[in-house]
C-alpha positions, -999 to 999 in steps of 0.1 A, spaced: 0 -1 -1 16 33 -8 26 57 18 -4 83 22 -3 118 22 -22 148 44 -33 180 38 -46 204 68 -72 226 54 -81 253 73 -105 284 65 -121 316 82 -96 323 109 -107 355 109 -82 380 129 -84 356 158 -48 344 165 -56 325 198 -75 297 175 -49 298 146 -21 290 171 -40 261 187 -48 249 153 -14 249 139 1 231 170 -22 205 167 -15 203 131 24 200 138 14 173 166 -4 151 138 32 155 120 13 174 88 34 198 68 12 206 41 -15 234 54 -35 253 32 -57 282 40 -90 286 20 -93 323 27 -108 347 51 -77 363 65 -95 393 82 -125 408 96 -146 401 129 -114 394 151 -87 420 166 -56 401 153 -56 403 110 -18 414 108 -8 387 129 -28 360 111 -16 372 79 23 369 89 17 333 105 -4 321 75 21 334 50 47 315 71 33 281 75 4 277 44 19 272 8 -10 274 -3 -35 306 7 -66 314 -14 -87 346 -15 -119 350 8 -147 374 4 -131 395 31 -97 397 19 -111 413 -14 -136 435 -4 -118 448 33 -86 460 14 -105 474 -16 -90 508 -29 -127 518 -46 -144 514 -13 -148 533 16 -165 524 50 -195 542 70 -186 515 96 -164 520 124 -158 482 127 -147 482 91 -125 510 93 -106 497 128 -102 463 108 -88 476 77 -64 500 100 -53 469 117 -34 455 82 7 461 78 21 475 51 14 461 19 -9 431 33 -37 447 18 -24 443 -17 -11 405 -7 -47 396 3 -63 408 -31 -37 395 -51 -40 354 -38 -51 329 -63 -95 323 -70 -88 285 -63 -67 258 -62 -64 217 -77 -47 188 -69 -51 151 -75 -50 131 -46 -59 90 -49 -73 93 -86 -95 122 -74 -97 158 -86 -97 186 -60 -105 219 -61 -101 241 -32 -118 276 -37 -131 301 -4 -171 302 -13 -182 290 -47 -171 283 -82 -182 316 -93 -170 344 -66 -158 349 -35 -191 367 -25 -214 343 -40 -225 323 -10 -233 283 -11 -254 270 26 -253 237 37 -286 229 26 -280 243 -8 -303 223 -38 -295 201 -65 -285 229 -89 -263 249 -65 -244 213 -58 -237 208 -92 -224 249 -97 -198 239 -71 -182 213 -95 -189 236 -125 -152 255 -144 -163 290 -147 -142 318 -156 -132 325 -123 -119 289 -119 -102 289 -154 -123 273 -180 -95 250 -192 -92 231 -159 -105 199 -156 -136 198 -138 -135 182 -98 -146 153 -84 -140 165 -50 -142 203 -39 -136 219 -5 -145 251 8 -152 274 34 -170 312 39 -206 295 55 -183 283 91 -201 250 89 -184 218 82 -203 194 64 -195 165 41 -218 154 13 -218 128 -18 -238 138 -48 -250 119 -80 -217 104 -99 -200 105 -63 -188 137 -68 -177 146 -26 -189 180 -16 -171 195 20 -168 226 38 -137 228 64 -156 249 84 -141 278 105 -113 283 128 -113 316 142 -155 323 138 -172 287 141 -208 282 138 -227 268 166 -202 249 181 -176 274 185 -150 251 188 -124 259 162 -122 233 134 -103 223 104 -101 194 82 -73 167 68 -72 152 33 -56 117 34 -42 103 2 -15 97 -21 -6 130 -34 -3 138 -74 -13 98 -77 -37 95 -111 -45 61 -93 -78 54 -70 -62 51 -38 -76 53 2 -89 86 3 -102 105 37 -115 136 48 -116 144 85 -127 169 109 -106 185 139 -120 201 167 -94 220 184 -102 238 220 -83 268 229 -83 296 251 -112 316 235 -114 341 265 -76 351 257 -86 364 225 -118 385 237 -95 400 263 -71 409 236 -100 421 216 -112 446 248 -76 453 253 -72 468 216 -109 488 220 -116 463 191 -158 478 178 -186 452 178 -172 436 208 -204 423 220 -211 406 184 -177 392 190 -182 383 223 -216 362 213 -197 343 186 -170 332 201 -187 321 234 -217 307 218 -212 301 182 -243 329 177 -238 354 148 -240 392 157 -272 406 137 -247 430 115 -245 407 82 -235 428 56 -209 457 57 -216 493 50 -194 509 23 -193 532 -2 -178 528 -40 -156 557 -51 -161 571 -84 
């Protein structure tokens, strides 16, 4: 039996450095060397700058998320105090680095064509939840202008964005899974990430698995740091990190210049 490779998939860290460090330690303890990040490094939490620095150090693959695209967009100005605060936390050049990240990443593992992106096959701003219909499921496997029309269509798709981990097998054996969120997890606020296991770069069928891992950490320490730094919308962040209950605000308020 060939040796199985493992890749850790993290997503939606959202400036939560405490959760990221706990997950990175767990990944290291498991002896996993490859870590791919599916986007949304910033916003919601207090330490986007530090999260970007750590992910640039540890992750050979980093993918664009919706927050990574709109928060540092130079064509937008914000009426929302929190948006201005999160933007101000970015270090020199980090906004440009975020917006230049690739939309998706394709790989081959155990004979399966795997595609990773943040939210959907069409846009980082198009959300597909776990209770999608058949048309939405099929659309996640489509080649689009965003993914690259000349790429082979995937048989496995992994994504983040909704902060809600799940695994589904549909028609033709196509597999769709969501990694959940490291820094802003739904319902169960315990940070979660995924592990892919199989024979990397192999076109031949072999053992293949997707595992989800919950990693307890001191979320109160992250809340204390947010309070120390004077982060806006702290009450909403407390609700999310302690109870997995999202704040009422959903869509950021911004104006486009010009």
